[in-house]
Residue, then its C-alpha position, 0 to 999 in steps of 0.5 A: m470895548p475896543s473895536p476889533q478892527t483896531a486890534k487887527q490893524p494897529t498900524h493904521y491908526p496914529a499914535a497917541n500924543t506922546k512927546a514930552h519935550i518940544e523945542i520951538s522957535a519964534a516963528d512957531l509963536p503963538l504957541y498952543c497945545p496940542e500941536p498941529g498934526s497931533a492925534l485927535w483921539a488923544s488930544h485935549p482942548r487947545v490951550y495957548l501957552p504964553i512962553h514969551e512971558a516965561s523967564d526961563g524960556q520954558i512952559r508946561c502944558p497944564y493938560c498933557g504935561t508937554v514941556y515947550v522950550l523956546r530956542 
């Protein structure tokens, strides 16, 4: 059951990790998901993603489905 306090003040809590497409640069490597600053309550275990090995410069997180694109 949700906390009654959460329902009364929904803006006091961070939103779920909802980004589906994120562009990154070489400075952001090594790439891992979830990103820093993601809501902890909606996160999954940290997984490192080998985007530098992807032939098309894209990789999808196996946990949340977020697609990362290397610029």
